C-alpha positions in Angstrom: 207.7 180.3 79.9 208.4 176.7 78.8 211.6 175.0 78.3 213.0 175.1 74.8 215.0 172.4 73.1 218.1 174.4 73.8 217.5 174.5 77.5 216.8 170.8 77.5 220.0 170.0 75.7 221.9 172.3 78.1 220.4 170.5 81.0 221.4 167.1 79.6 224.9 168.4 79.0 225.1 169.6 82.6 223.8 166.2 83.8 226.4 164.3 81.9 229.1 166.7 83.1 227.9 166.2 86.7 227.9 162.4 86.2 231.5 162.5 84.9 232.6 164.7 87.8 230.9 162.4 90.3 232.6 159.4 88.7 235.9 161.1 89.0 235.3 161.9 92.6 234.3 158.4 93.4 237.3 156.9 91.6 239.6 159.3 93.5 238.0 158.4 96.8 238.5 154.7 96.0 242.1 155.3 95.0 242.7 157.2 98.2 241.2 154.5 100.3 243.4 151.9 98.6 246.5 154.0 99.2 245.5 154.5 102.8 245.0 150.7 103.3 248.3 149.9 101.6 250.2 152.4 103.7 248.4 151.1 106.8 249.3 147.5 106.1 253.0 148.5 105.3 253.3 150.5 108.5 251.7 147.6 110.5 254.1 145.1 109.0 257.1 147.4 109.9 255.9 147.8 113.4 255.3 144.1 113.9 258.7 143.2 112.4 260.5 145.6 114.8 258.5 144.3 117.8 259.2 140.7 116.9 262.9 141.4 116.4 263.3 143.2 119.7 261.1 140.9 121.8 262.4 137.6 120.5 265.0 136.2 123.0 267.1 134.6 120.3 267.2 137.8 118.3 268.2 139.8 121.5 271.0 137.3 122.1 272.2 137.7 118.5 272.2 141.5 118.9 274.1 141.2 122.2 276.7 138.9 120.6 277.1 141.2 117.6 277.6 144.2 119.9 280.2 142.2 122.0 282.0 141.2 118.8 282.0 144.8 117.6 283.5 146.0 120.9 286.1 143.2 120.9 287.0 144.1 117.3 287.3 147.8 118.3 289.5 147.1 121.3 291.9 144.9 119.2 292.9 147.9 117.0 
C-alpha cells in the first residue's frame, strides 16, 4: 500500500501543526526564562539594598537617631 496524496497532505498538515506547537513551546520557554531572570535580578537588588542599609555604619547611626527621636517624642506626650 502506497501513500496517497491525501495521506501526504495530512502528513504535511501534521508537520506544520507540530512546528507551530514547538515554536509556541520555545517562545513560552524563552518568556519563562526572561521572567525568572527579571525576578532574580529584582530579588537580588532588594537583598543587596537591605544588606547595604543595615551594614552601613552611617545608615545604622541614622536608624539609631531616628529611634531615639521617636522615643523622645513619645515620652514628651
